[in-house]
C-alpha positions in Angstrom: 1.5 -9.2 -8.0 -1.5 -6.9 -7.9 -2.4 -5.8 -4.4 -5.1 -3.3 -5.1 -7.3 -3.9 -8.1 -9.3 -0.7 -7.6 -6.1 1.5 -7.9 -4.1 -1.0 -10.0 -1.3 -1.0 -7.4 1.3 -3.7 -7.5 3.3 -5.2 -4.6 6.5 -3.4 -5.7 4.7 0.0 -5.7 3.2 -0.5 -2.2 6.6 -1.7 -0.8 8.5 1.2 -2.4 5.9 3.7 -1.0 6.2 2.2 2.4 10.0 2.6 2.4 10.0 6.1 1.0 8.3 8.0 3.8 8.2 8.1 7.5 8.1 4.6 8.9 4.5 3.5 9.6 2.6 0.3 9.5 -0.4 2.0 7.9 -1.1 1.0 4.3 -3.4 4.1 3.9 -0.3 6.3 4.3 1.6 4.3 1.6 -1.4 4.6 -0.7 -1.4 8.4 -0.1 2.2 8.6 -1.2 1.2 7.0 -4.4 -1.6 9.6 -4.9 -4.6 7.4 -4.2 -6.6 5.9 -1.4 -8.3 2.5 -0.8 -11.7 2.2 -2.3 -13.4 -1.1 -1.5 -10.9 -2.1 1.3 -10.4 -5.7 0.2 -6.7 -5.1 -0.2 -6.0 -3.5 3.2 -5.1 -6.7 5.1 -2.6 -7.8 2.4 -1.2 -4.3 1.9 -0.7 -4.0 5.7 1.4 -7.2 5.6 3.5 -5.7 2.8 4.0 -2.4 4.6 5.0 -4.0 7.9 7.5 -6.2 6.1 9.0 -3.2 4.3 
């Protein structure tokens, strides 16, 4: 499932990025690990849920 349309990030990518680094509930840190940053911000609430669950 697509989480971030602006960056074309899927749920699996965000979950893997959240697991790969220092534990944090910040989706912006997970995006940074993927080499991007949120643009419009519409995805942040859903991305935050994914990162917390990971």
